[in-house]
NULO-571461 format. One line per 2 residues: number of its first residue (from 1); their letters; for each residue x negated, y negated, z of N, C-alpha, C. Coordinates in pm, whole numbers, plus 50000, padded with zeros to 5 digits. Atoms other than C-alpha are relative to their C-alpha. Last residue first. Example, Ala and Ser with C-alpha at 12.3 -4.5 7.8 and 13.67 -1.06 7.14 Angstrom:
// NULO-571461
2> sa> 50082 50119 49994 48633 50106 50714 50077 49891 50073; 49911 50119 50000 48770 50450 50780 49910 49880 50000
This chain:
// NULO-571461
265> as> 50085 50095 49931 48460 36444 35920 49889 49952 49906; 49932 50129 50001 48715 36606 35691 49918 49892 50069
263> rs> 50003 50055 50135 48475 36889 35620 50066 49862 49995; 50137 50044 50030 48407 36960 35989 49992 49937 49860
261> tl> 50030 50120 49922 48778 36971 36068 49863 49944 49966; 49927 50112 50060 48851 37213 35785 49968 49869 50071
259> wv> 50062 50029 50132 48575 37447 35907 50068 49881 49933; 50127 50070 49975 48697 37428 36268 49934 49961 49869
257> tf> 49967 50133 49948 49050 37516 36157 49873 49918 50024; 49954 50079 50115 48927 37810 35943 50030 49856 50043
255> vl> 50117 50026 50084 48729 37949 36238 50038 49910 49882; 50086 50096 49930 49031 37912 36467 49878 49963 49916
253> vv> 49934 50131 50002 49266 38079 36217 49911 49894 50066; 50011 50052 50136 49022 38368 36165 50061 49860 49991
251> gl> 50138 50040 50022 48992 38418 36540 49979 49941 49862; 50018 50127 49930 49370 38420 36579 49859 49947 49981
249> gl> 49926 50104 50074 49397 38688 36313 49982 49863 50063; 50074 50031 50123 49124 38897 36473 50067 49888 49922
247> tw> 50127 50063 49962 49289 38874 36814 49919 49961 49878; 49972 50135 49950 49639 38943 36679 49870 49926 50033
245> il> 49959 50082 50114 49519 39238 36472 50025 49856 50044; 50117 50022 50085 49332 39386 36768 50035 49908 49884
243> lg> 50088 50093 49931 49628 39336 37002 49877 49970 49916; 49943 50135 50011 49863 39498 36750 49913 49896 50067
241> ea> 50016 50042 50139 49636 39804 36720 50054 49857 49981; 50140 50035 50024 49604 39836 37096 49979 49949 49858
239> vp> 50034 50110 49910 49981 39822 37143 49856 49954 49976; 49975 50132 50058 50053 40027 36829 49965 49884 50092
237> gl> 49887 50025 50087 49887 40346 36958 50017 49855 49959; 49888 50053 49923 49669 40393 37263 50117 49958 49912
235> sg> 49883 49917 50032 49420 40623 37090 50124 49955 50077; 49951 49939 49877 49142 40429 37266 50118 50092 49980
233> la> 49953 50107 49910 49099 40207 36964 50060 50058 50128; 49896 49945 49913 49069 40519 36743 50062 49894 50091
231> fg> 50025 50030 49860 48884 40343 36462 50115 50049 50088; 50100 50103 49977 48943 40520 36131 49976 49979 50148
229> gp> 49969 50126 50068 49252 40707 36013 49897 49890 50020; 50016 49989 50146 49137 41065 36087 50021 49867 49928
227> sn> 49982 50133 50057 49080 40985 36455 49981 50002 49849; 49904 50081 49926 49113 41295 36674 50022 49860 49943
225> nv> 49970 50104 50099 48954 41551 36444 50104 49906 50059; 50089 49988 50116 48779 41812 36658 50019 49884 49903
223> eq> 50138 50022 49955 48937 41716 36990 49905 50000 49881; 50019 50143 49979 49277 41682 36824 49857 49968 50042
221> ak> 50017 50057 50133 49254 42041 36697 49977 49849 50009; 50136 49967 50040 49199 42150 37057 49970 49951 49859
219> ly> 50092 50086 49926 49513 41962 37154 49855 50028 49963; 49990 50138 50050 49717 42129 36879 49899 49909 50070
217> ti> 50063 50000 50132 49594 42478 36973 50002 49859 49940; 50145 49994 49978 49681 42414 37338 49925 49992 49867
215> vd> 50040 50131 49948 50031 42307 37237 49850 49995 50022; 49999 50093 50113 50069 42621 37024 49957 49861 50044
213> nk> 50119 49971 50079 49963 42839 37318 49990 49906 49880; 50113 50054 49922 50227 42672 37531 49870 50022 49925
211> eq> 49996 50145 50016 50480 42742 37256 49889 49932 50080; 50050 50031 50133 50374 43107 37250 50000 49850 49975
209> pt> 50146 49987 50004 50410 43136 37628 49941 49967 49863; 50044 49861 50004 50766 43003 37592 49847 50005 50003
207> ln> 50091 49978 50112 50842 42648 37698 49953 50144 50006; 50009 50129 50068 51138 42565 37921 49916 50009 49873
205> ad> 49865 50032 50043 51237 42916 38035 50005 49867 49925; 49971 49928 50125 50871 43020 38039 50142 49976 49950
203> nf> 50009 49854 49987 50797 42751 38297 50041 50066 49868; 49952 49938 50124 50728 42389 38206 49982 50151 50013
201> vp> 50035 49860 50021 50702 42219 38545 50061 50048 49869; 49894 49902 49981 50713 41839 38544 49951 50142 49973
199> mn> 49959 49927 50120 50393 41636 38584 50114 50095 50029; 49872 50056 50043 50355 41381 38862 50059 50074 49881
197> qp> 49986 50145 49983 50078 41570 39046 50140 49955 49960; 50075 50070 49895 50060 41927 38913 50028 49850 50001
195> gt> 49958 50138 49983 50341 42089 38712 49926 49925 50109; 49985 50038 49859 50270 42459 38771 50044 49856 50023
193> em> 49932 49901 49918 50306 42633 38435 50035 49948 50139; 49863 49986 50049 50219 42335 38215 50081 50094 50088
191> ae> 49931 50126 49971 49916 42259 38429 50145 50006 49952; 49962 50000 49859 49814 42625 38420 50073 49873 50039
189> yi> 49889 49905 49983 49818 42626 38039 50049 49998 50144; 49883 50059 50067 49604 42312 38021 50121 50090 50021
187> hk> 49947 50104 49913 49368 42458 38285 50119 49927 49937; 49937 49941 49882 49320 42778 38090 50064 49894 50087
185> es> 49873 49939 50038 49255 42603 37759 50075 50054 50122; 50005 49861 50046 48983 42390 37916 50139 50052 49969
183> vg> 49946 49912 49895 49020 42011 37934 50005 50143 49945; 50107 49935 49926 48786 41826 37695 50049 50089 50113
181> ml> 50115 49967 50082 49056 41588 37573 49889 50061 50088; 50005 49855 50016 49367 41606 37786 49883 50043 49912
179> sp> 50032 49955 50136 49337 41250 37912 49991 50152 49999; 50140 49993 50043 49500 41197 38248 49985 50038 49854
177> af> 50010 49870 50066 49858 41079 38307 49860 50011 49943; 50035 49993 50141 49841 40791 38550 50003 50144 49952
175> kg> 50019 49863 50047 49959 40675 38889 49967 49998 49851; 50139 49960 49999 49904 40323 39022 49973 50142 49956
173> rt> 50057 50004 49866 50266 40261 39110 49858 50056 50008; 49961 50102 49903 50411 40362 38770 49921 50014 50130
171> la> 49866 49977 49949 50241 40553 38489 50032 49891 50102; 49964 50049 49868 49937 40465 38277 50145 50036 50033
169> gg> 49933 50130 49994 49827 40674 37981 50039 49966 50142; 49958 50044 49868 49643 40982 37863 50065 49864 49997
167> ag> 50105 50083 49939 49442 41047 37546 50037 49950 50138; 50049 49934 49879 49659 41341 37438 49894 49921 50072
165> aa> 50133 49944 50024 49688 41197 37086 49944 50073 50122; 49996 49903 50109 50064 41141 37104 49867 50068 49975
163> nh> 50000 50060 50133 50050 40974 37443 49978 50106 49892; 50139 49979 50042 49984 41162 37774 49969 49933 49866
161> cm> 50094 50030 49892 50302 41030 37938 49855 50006 49952; 49954 50121 49931 50563 41002 37660 49910 49963 50117
159> ac> 50059 50123 50054 50355 41246 37454 50044 49875 50074; 50120 50046 49928 50433 41549 37670 49952 49862 49961
157> na> 50002 49975 49856 50772 41703 37588 49889 49930 50077; 49867 49998 49938 50887 41616 37236 49994 50005 50152
155> lf> 49937 50130 50019 50547 41509 37100 50136 49993 50069; 50071 50101 49920 50381 41816 37250 50067 49865 49990
153> vk> 49969 49975 49860 50638 42059 37111 49938 49893 50090; 49858 50028 49979 50615 41909 36763 50038 50016 50147
151> ag> 49983 50145 50007 50235 41899 36774 50145 49962 50025; 50048 50057 49874 50225 42260 36892 50015 49850 50003
149> na> 49890 49984 49905 50440 42357 36593 49961 49943 50136; 49889 50083 50048 50177 42211 36362 50119 50009 50096
147> ad> 50022 50140 49964 49888 42354 36568 50116 49911 49958; 49959 50078 50117 50021 42710 36547 49991 49852 50036
145> gn> 49908 50112 49991 49846 42937 36798 50028 49933 49867; 49863 49950 49999 49696 43286 36794 50105 49889 49996
143> av> 49981 49927 50125 49350 43167 36691 50142 50055 49988; 49943 50091 50099 49379 42914 36971 50018 50067 49865
141> dl> 50077 49991 50123 49328 43197 37221 50064 49913 49893; 50093 50113 50007 49476 43090 37554 49923 49993 49870
139> hq> 49921 50123 50006 49786 43310 37571 49913 49876 49983; 49925 50000 50126 49586 43622 37480 50084 49873 49985
137> qe> 50080 50057 50108 49340 43541 37760 50078 49990 49869; 50085 49902 50067 49596 43606 38032 49934 49936 49877
135> pi> 49962 49948 50132 49728 43316 38233 49900 50099 49944; 50100 50052 50094 49655 43284 38608 50027 50060 49863
133> tp> 50131 49934 49998 49977 43378 38788 49905 49931 49900; 50064 49980 50132 50278 43158 38858 49860 50059 50014
131> gt> 50027 50124 50073 50426 43210 39207 49933 50029 49868; 49990 49993 50145 50551 43472 39453 49975 49864 49936
129> gl> 49867 50012 50059 50430 43440 39810 49995 49999 49849; 49904 50056 49904 50141 43457 40057 50142 49991 49944
127> sa> 49952 49893 49912 49923 43696 39852 50106 49949 50099; 49904 49917 50073 49897 43434 39576 50057 50110 50089
125> vy> 49874 50074 50008 49734 43196 39826 50106 50081 49927; 49942 50011 49865 49467 43456 39907 50134 49928 49995
123> aa> 49949 49868 49959 49402 43550 39544 50067 49992 50137; 49876 49976 50074 49372 43185 39440 50063 50132 50042
121> lq> 49899 50090 49945 49114 43123 39713 50136 50023 49934; 49966 49949 49868 48921 43431 39600 50106 49912 50068
119> ht> 49919 49879 50018 48930 43327 39235 50044 50056 50136; 49869 50048 50045 48804 42980 39329 50095 50118 49981
117> qe> 49931 50053 49882 48525 43144 39528 50138 49946 49964; 49963 49888 49914 48425 43353 39226 50077 49952 50123
115> dt> 49887 49931 50062 48436 43053 38991 50047 50116 50088; 50037 49922 50118 48212 42861 39230 50125 50066 49942
113> fq> 50012 49855 49985 48356 42603 39466 49956 50065 49870; 50076 49972 49879 48318 42226 39503 49971 50148 50015
111> gp> 49944 49903 49907 48425 42148 39148 49908 50027 50118; 50067 49870 50007 48293 41831 38985 50053 50095 50108
109> kv> 50141 50014 49962 48557 41556 38998 49934 50136 49987; 50086 49895 50055 48911 41495 38874 49856 49972 50040
107> qa> 50089 50035 50110 49101 41262 39106 49922 50123 49953; 50134 49943 49989 49399 41356 39322 49919 49971 49874
105> qt> 50010 49865 50053 49696 41122 39307 49855 50046 50006; 49874 49975 50068 49820 40801 39469 50002 50138 49934
103> gq> 49965 50097 50103 49529 40813 39708 50131 50036 49935; 49856 50015 50017 49366 40995 39997 50027 49892 49895
101> mq> 49941 50104 49917 48998 41067 39945 50149 49997 49975; 50112 50081 49954 48770 41330 39793 50047 49890 50095
99> mp> 50000 50141 50041 49057 41574 39767 49881 49926 50059; 49951 50092 49898 48974 41943 39813 49988 49855 49953
97> mr> 49993 49954 49862 49106 41990 39553 49868 50068 50037; 49902 50088 49935 49102 41784 39235 50014 50034 50149
95> gt> 50062 50085 49899 48780 41957 39133 50097 49906 50070; 50025 50132 50060 48927 42093 38808 49939 49903 50101
93> gv> 50089 49988 50116 48889 42455 38928 49969 49867 49934; 50137 49980 49952 49036 42378 39270 49901 50002 49883
91> qf> 50038 50110 49910 49360 42225 39142 49855 50012 50045; 50004 50130 50067 49395 42455 38841 49946 49892 50092
89> dv> 50107 49996 50100 49298 42784 39008 49988 49866 49929; 50128 50009 49929 49514 42699 39310 49885 49995 49899
87> aa> 50009 50134 49942 49820 42627 39094 49866 49980 50070; 50030 50097 50107 49763 42939 38883 49983 49860 50055
85> ag> 50144 50007 50026 49737 43167 39189 49966 49892 49898; 50063 49908 50093 50091 43102 39303 49853 49975 49976
83> vg> 50046 50080 50115 50277 42807 39456 49928 50088 49898; 49918 49987 50120 50481 43045 39676 49952 49917 49881
81> il> 49936 49869 50009 50337 42943 40012 50092 50002 49878; 50049 49932 50121 50123 42637 39950 50061 50139 49984
79> ap> 50013 49855 49982 50293 42401 40195 49958 50063 49868; 49882 49914 50014 50229 42035 40122 49971 50145 50032
77> gd> 50005 49915 50119 49944 41822 40262 50119 50093 49994; 50104 50045 50092 49884 41543 40515 49994 50082 49871
75> qt> 49964 50133 50048 50207 41580 40714 49899 49947 49899; 50004 50098 49891 50131 41950 40738 50046 49866 49943
73> ge> 49990 50142 50028 50185 42257 40520 49995 49915 50124; 49861 50041 49978 50262 42622 40594 50022 49852 49974
71> an> 49951 50064 50123 49934 42733 40436 50144 49955 50012; 49934 49893 50077 49875 42962 40735 50063 49946 49872
69> tg> 50078 49877 49987 49620 42736 40904 50057 50114 49917; 49960 49914 49891 49792 42424 40773 49923 50131 50001
67> hc> 49890 49911 50039 49771 42249 40435 50045 50094 50111; 49887 50069 50063 49568 41943 40533 50120 50091 49977
65> ta> 49983 50130 49934 49313 42077 40782 50122 49927 49945; 49901 49993 49893 49367 42430 40651 50026 49867 50068
63> cn> 49868 50047 50042 49192 42364 40320 50101 49988 50113; 50000 50116 50089 48816 42398 40368 50137 49938 49971
61> sv> 50115 50091 49984 48727 42641 40646 50015 49869 49923; 50002 50050 49862 49065 42814 40679 49889 49896 50019
59> fl> 49883 50087 49980 49095 42844 40301 49998 49938 50140; 50025 50127 50068 48743 42978 40255 50114 49901 50025
57> kq> 50109 50067 49927 48804 43245 40518 49971 49863 49938; 49943 50052 49875 49139 43332 40361 49895 49926 50082
55> ge> 49924 50120 50032 48974 43364 40020 50062 49937 50123; 50098 50107 50019 48722 43607 40162 50069 49868 49969
53> ai> 50060 50028 49870 49005 43825 40295 49899 49886 49990; 49899 50069 49918 49201 43801 39970 49941 49961 50135
51> dn> 49982 50134 50055 48894 43887 39762 50098 49920 50086; 50117 50079 49963 48813 44179 39994 50011 49857 49948
49> ds> 49980 50044 49861 49166 44314 39962 49883 49913 50046; 50034 49904 49896 49106 44326 39588 50028 49942 50138
47> aa> 50101 50058 49911 49291 44107 39341 49975 50097 50115; 50121 50020 50080 49465 44305 39068 49889 49938 50083
45> ti> 50071 49873 50007 49715 44426 39329 49869 49986 49924; 50063 49978 49871 49811 44068 39403 49920 50130 50000
43> st> 50110 50096 49985 49875 44000 39036 49925 50023 50130; 50105 49958 50093 50083 44316 38996 49878 49911 50013
41> ea> 50064 49884 49941 50279 44228 39310 49888 50051 49912; 50083 50045 49887 50349 43881 39171 49926 50117 50062
39> ka> 50116 50071 50054 50468 44019 38839 49906 49958 50112; 50087 49898 50058 50695 44268 39018 49874 49938 49942
37> qn> 50068 49934 49890 50836 43988 39232 49903 50106 49948; 50104 50090 49949 50913 43785 38923 49921 50064 50112
35> tt> 50104 50012 50103 51097 44078 38765 49885 49912 50048; 50076 49875 50000 51288 44154 39085 49886 49995 49900
33> ta> 50085 50000 49881 51392 43791 39116 49913 50124 50005; 50108 50097 50021 51520 43785 38757 49904 49999 50118
31> va> 50089 49946 50104 51720 44108 38808 49881 49907 49979; 50075 49889 49941 51863 43981 39137 49901 50060 49900
29> yl> 50103 50057 49913 51961 43651 38979 49914 50109 50060; 50105 50057 50085 52142 43834 38697 49888 49941 50083
27> gg> 50073 49891 50064 52329 44047 38949 49888 49949 49912; 50089 49939 49902 52424 43747 39162 49917 50113 49941
25> tl> 50110 50094 49975 52562 43564 38861 49899 50059 50097; 50084 50003 50120 52767 43869 38757 49880 49908 50021
23> ll> 50073 49873 50007 52899 43921 39111 49905 50002 49880; 50104 50002 49897 52988 43552 39140 49917 50127 49998
21> al> 50103 50094 50044 53174 43561 38808 49885 49994 50100; 50076 49935 50108 53362 43875 38912 49888 49910 49951
19> al> 50083 49896 49939 53464 43711 39241 49915 50071 49895; 50110 50066 49931 53583 43400 39060 49906 50101 50062
17> lv> 50094 50049 50102 53789 43611 38820 49880 49932 50064; 50068 49884 50058 53947 43800 39111 49897 49956 49896
15> va> 50094 49951 49899 54029 43477 39294 49919 50116 49945; 50113 50093 49996 54184 43326 38981 49894 50046 50100
13> al> 50080 49984 50122 54403 43635 38933 49877 49910 50002; 50134 49952 49969 54519 43634 39296 49909 50013 49878
11> ph> 50075 50098 49919 54823 43415 39231 49858 50042 50030; 49995 49962 49858 54939 43650 38948 49915 49902 50082
9> rr> 49950 50112 49922 54976 43466 38620 50007 50030 50149; 50091 50112 50018 54754 43708 38432 50042 49880 50084
7> kq> 50121 49974 49921 54953 43994 38582 49900 49886 49989; 49967 50023 49860 55277 43844 38448 49878 50022 50089
5> sl> 49992 50144 49980 55130 43823 38099 50030 49965 50145; 50137 50050 50002 55027 44188 38115 49998 49850 50025
3> ak> 50061 49961 49872 55381 44287 38219 49857 49948 50010; 49946 50088 49897 55527 44088 37930 49936 50029 50135
1> m> 50061 50133 50022 55299 44263 37686 50045 49903 50107
């Protein structure tokens, strides 16, 4: 026992423990990297060489001006190496890219590319580096989701920007969180995966695929029944409600004052 205690106090004991900790951390990182790389390779394999080649042509013709010929980025646009297919599918599919004009953030507009062309662009960018893939249908089916749990997850992680009803809201310096009503299940999932614009990234370590599916289920339930209490007032919460009450109350006071004045005259 005494010999063991002496070994623990050996000057090199701390160095040995540090080395073991570094080896363990490195091993876990290697396993995680290998898993992500395998997912990326599977995604790239699913896209044909023709899709990647056609996507490269579309990229050079429409995206290279801002993002660089090899997607390395320029002063007008970030590098796209490693952003993954999901980011391209979201940005291009919602019409945000190519941008109509420079501004605080890209605006939603009708898409410039067909679904096939969007798939080809996504395939090309995915071939440049590891990144989030386009979600599988099983993660988008609201029949597999729990709206009640989705509401909890949404309120804890998303409502501070998009508000509790998903109606959107203003941010700082002219930025805004868009309304989530009418957004497709795929694009909602991709937004959580990739964190577009001012949005944080919610990868599988932050929100599991099931929790993302629950959030989608909650938002789709909001679309069907988004104002069970009466007038929605823009779904902006107590600010709009308080303004309405104040305006109506002040109007009643003014009308009553005018009535009293007319009677006294």
